[in-house]
TIKOL-658214 format. One line per 10 residues: number of its first residue (from 1); their letters; for each residue x, y, z of C-alpha. Coordinates in Angstrom, 3 decimals. Example, Ala and Ser with C-alpha at 12.3 -4.5 7.8 and 13.67 -1.06 7.14 Angstrom:
# TIKOL-658214
1 = as = 12.300 -4.500 7.800  13.670 -1.060 7.140
This chain:
# TIKOL-658214
1 = mnglcttpgr = 210.433 217.494 -34.445  210.830 213.909 -35.181  208.062 211.595 -36.359  208.080 209.341 -33.316  204.998 209.212 -31.118  204.387 207.696 -27.771  202.418 204.424 -27.895  200.380 203.102 -25.013  202.122 200.478 -22.850  201.402 196.785 -23.264
11 = agdrralrpa = 199.015 194.870 -20.983  201.880 193.021 -19.379  203.422 196.338 -18.410  200.202 197.458 -16.759  199.957 194.220 -14.746  203.473 194.753 -13.573  202.446 198.060 -12.057  199.682 196.488 -9.940  200.549 195.790 -6.302  201.256 192.111 -5.512
21 = rrpavfreaa = 198.421 190.145 -3.921  198.861 189.272 -0.275  198.953 185.536 0.522  195.758 184.172 2.012  195.837 184.002 5.777  194.173 180.883 7.245  192.816 181.051 10.766  193.961 178.080 12.858  191.051 176.060 14.177  190.879 175.799 17.963
31 = ftllemlvvi = 188.320 175.258 20.715  187.144 178.312 22.545  186.638 178.029 26.280  182.891 177.799 25.779  183.233 175.024 23.208  185.569 173.098 25.508  183.072 173.310 28.367  180.324 172.033 26.087  182.463 169.034 25.029  183.309 168.199 28.654
41 = giigivtala = 179.628 168.381 29.524  178.724 165.983 26.719  181.415 163.515 27.844  180.028 163.635 31.374  176.498 162.922 30.173  177.618 159.981 28.014  179.633 158.519 30.918  176.681 158.816 33.286  174.474 157.017 30.789  177.054 154.255 30.232
51 = lpslrmnkgn = 177.717 153.359 33.899  174.358 151.633 34.487  174.965 149.648 31.312  178.367 148.516 32.586  176.839 147.427 35.885  174.105 145.624 33.988  176.706 143.784 31.904  178.291 142.399 35.075  174.876 141.255 36.211  174.229 139.675 32.837
61 = vmtaasrqvl = 177.510 137.748 33.025  176.627 136.332 36.442  173.119 135.495 35.263  174.545 133.656 32.251  177.010 131.735 34.446  174.397 130.680 36.999  171.954 129.664 34.256  174.640 127.591 32.521  175.559 125.665 35.676  171.907 125.245 36.671
71 = edlqiarlra = 171.021 123.724 33.294  173.984 121.331 33.431  173.072 120.220 36.961  169.563 119.495 35.707  170.972 117.538 32.763  173.192 115.489 35.085  170.257 114.627 37.341  167.960 113.669 34.459  170.656 111.548 32.807  171.203 109.718 36.088
81 = isgrttvfvv = 167.476 108.963 36.395  166.941 107.982 32.759  170.085 105.856 32.630  169.600 104.312 36.085  173.196 105.150 36.851  175.425 107.611 38.690  176.366 110.821 36.933  179.257 112.933 38.205  179.737 116.671 37.844  183.531 116.959 37.900
91 = ffphqgavwn = 185.268 120.265 38.642  188.787 121.369 37.777  190.121 123.456 40.696  193.334 125.429 40.881  196.188 122.979 40.602  197.495 123.554 44.135  194.178 123.010 45.925  194.426 121.099 49.182  191.404 119.173 50.321  191.240 117.378 53.671
101 = gvsygiavna = 195.002 117.133 53.596  194.991 115.491 50.171  196.908 117.509 47.610  195.126 118.040 44.333  198.180 119.712 42.882  199.263 118.614 39.418  202.633 117.363 40.593  201.126 114.454 42.546  203.495 112.042 40.849  205.948 112.077 37.974
111 = aqsnyfttnr = 203.568 110.464 35.477  200.849 113.034 36.093  203.316 115.907 36.065  204.849 114.773 32.780  201.423 114.258 31.246  200.280 117.820 31.886  203.594 119.069 30.542  203.857 116.985 27.379  200.212 116.439 26.396  198.716 119.449 24.629
121 = agnallngql = 195.119 118.592 25.528  196.069 117.955 29.134  197.960 121.220 29.386  195.059 123.064 27.771  192.842 121.819 30.581  194.964 123.850 32.995  193.621 126.969 31.292  190.248 126.226 32.863  191.369 126.160 36.478  188.518 127.294 38.775
131 = asyalytkhs = 186.189 127.739 35.801  185.844 124.296 34.153  183.604 121.299 34.791  182.250 118.297 32.905  179.599 115.594 33.251  180.914 112.040 33.564  179.493 108.557 34.061  180.908 105.075 34.510  177.922 103.210 33.092  175.352 103.697 30.382
141 = vgdqpgsdnp = 172.154 101.958 29.345  172.971 98.625 27.701  176.313 98.095 29.453  177.052 94.671 30.880  176.279 94.496 34.619  179.383 94.882 36.745  181.493 96.299 33.927  182.550 99.918 33.605  182.233 101.864 30.383  183.325 105.320 31.522
151 = ryitewktlp = 182.700 108.306 29.305  182.195 112.026 29.493  178.611 113.027 28.775  179.749 116.544 27.933  182.993 118.182 26.941  184.810 120.279 29.507  182.757 123.440 29.832  184.030 126.824 30.954  182.149 129.527 32.811  181.625 132.838 30.981
161 = dgtffppaif = 184.588 135.216 31.079  184.671 137.208 34.286  183.172 134.472 36.481  184.704 131.517 38.332  184.240 129.148 41.265  185.727 130.536 44.513  188.834 128.517 45.463  187.600 128.024 49.034  184.785 125.674 48.000  187.392 123.113 46.976
171 = inttiapaif = 189.113 123.246 50.364  187.853 121.697 53.574  187.343 124.811 55.646  184.862 126.390 58.027  184.809 129.774 56.300  181.289 131.214 56.248  179.491 127.904 56.928  176.121 129.683 56.951  176.660 130.980 53.425  177.950 127.986 51.530
181 = fnitnttetf = 178.552 124.281 51.883  181.855 122.807 50.851  182.157 120.183 48.183  183.457 117.588 50.615  186.263 115.094 50.220  186.021 112.375 47.607  187.956 109.280 46.650  187.179 109.078 42.923  189.727 109.617 40.189  188.922 110.611 36.619
191 = pvpdtasair = 190.687 110.284 33.259  191.725 113.723 32.028  191.009 115.375 29.750  188.998 112.462 28.292  188.529 108.725 28.674  191.237 107.999 26.099  193.814 109.202 28.606  195.751 106.696 30.675  196.162 109.299 33.411  193.568 109.273 36.173
201 = yplpyiafda = 193.493 112.286 38.383  191.682 112.975 41.704  189.245 115.810 41.104  186.440 117.284 43.218  182.922 116.356 42.198  179.301 116.001 43.170  177.183 113.110 41.893  173.553 112.160 41.332  172.395 108.585 41.927  169.866 106.609 39.888
211 = ngrllgrtad = 167.008 108.207 41.843  168.227 111.717 41.097  169.396 112.334 44.659  172.792 113.657 45.678  175.082 110.681 46.112  176.389 110.135 49.643  175.050 113.409 51.054  173.017 114.209 54.128  172.780 117.972 53.603  172.205 120.409 50.783
221 = igipltlgsv = 175.158 121.609 48.719  175.703 125.217 47.708  177.992 125.977 44.773  178.782 129.705 44.757  179.954 131.728 41.784  181.857 134.983 41.863  183.023 137.799 39.598  186.659 138.495 38.810  189.604 137.085 36.910  191.932 134.089 37.098
231 = flfkdptget = 195.360 134.929 35.683  197.451 131.938 34.618  201.213 131.912 34.272  202.747 130.795 30.996  206.097 129.118 30.385  208.463 130.440 27.695  207.184 127.595 25.495  203.659 128.998 25.707  202.342 126.192 27.901  200.421 126.905 31.081
241 = nqvidpdvie = 202.716 126.648 34.090  201.707 123.796 36.387  203.826 124.798 39.380  202.765 128.384 40.064  199.219 128.814 41.324  197.044 131.163 39.262  196.556 134.711 40.468  192.920 134.925 41.545  191.375 138.405 41.742  187.798 138.734 42.941
251 = tppgnwtnnf = 185.891 141.895 41.991  185.013 143.203 44.504  186.941 141.252 47.154  184.660 139.086 49.279  181.917 139.181 46.667  181.196 135.458 46.936  180.325 135.709 50.641  178.934 139.249 50.890  176.958 139.361 47.640  176.831 135.720 46.677
261 = vrlrinwitg = 175.123 133.930 43.819  175.039 130.194 44.358  173.428 127.018 43.101  171.757 125.216 45.995  171.095 121.505 45.457  168.560 119.749 47.649  170.229 116.579 48.863  166.975 114.564 48.956  165.451 115.493 45.605  168.625 116.526 43.788
271 = rakverpelp = 166.847 119.576 42.400  168.912 122.743 42.037  167.955 126.407 42.180  169.744 129.742 42.022  169.964 131.727 45.255  170.809 135.399 45.651  171.016 137.663 48.711  167.670 138.845 50.008  167.125 142.284 51.465  166.158 142.197 55.167
């Protein structure tokens, strides 16, 4: 018998005998059918709540546009009375508008065409086709009698995004005569975009005389507004193209005659008000 005895195994040996731990198994997260139906239901509820808000936003845009034009018409009338002069409200239509056979297209002559191509401020004015207007006068208080001192009372203003003037009001036409009155033919020309310009351009306008009445009118004028978009074409240089007419999309089509909002101006008093369709 030898003197050797069996010694207990080391701790490391005992750990080696233990079975290896299994790797943790993670359950992949996923929607159950019930959860998916709940999510779809919530989306439907949120959409239903949002739709009236979207409709209200359109109404708010039209309200803002009509209020803006109404206030500027009032300013023009009051400035005419206080200054004992004529104040014009000048509109910038689409560049190809035809009015009583007179073309209001930009390419009326070479000088005008070159100006809108080479002058940055002039070309920028093209961005406001069907949505821009400004107040203008030839005389002011203190001017010498018989001499002109033309100036713009306001900068060129633009209607709120999503609203514009219907193209038809700048064309001599008989479309829907019971709903609107055309801005009739004129013979005035205006420096564009400001009085520093040597280019005078024939633009549509209405005017108030020194008594606050509509100048040269024998009937009320209605200026309708509509909802939609005016898409302008750009040249490779980034300038607004002056040859191609803008793409005018009314939303919904016919909105300006079927569901119109217009500024009616009384030709005798010159006072303006906003009109909307009335339910029968």
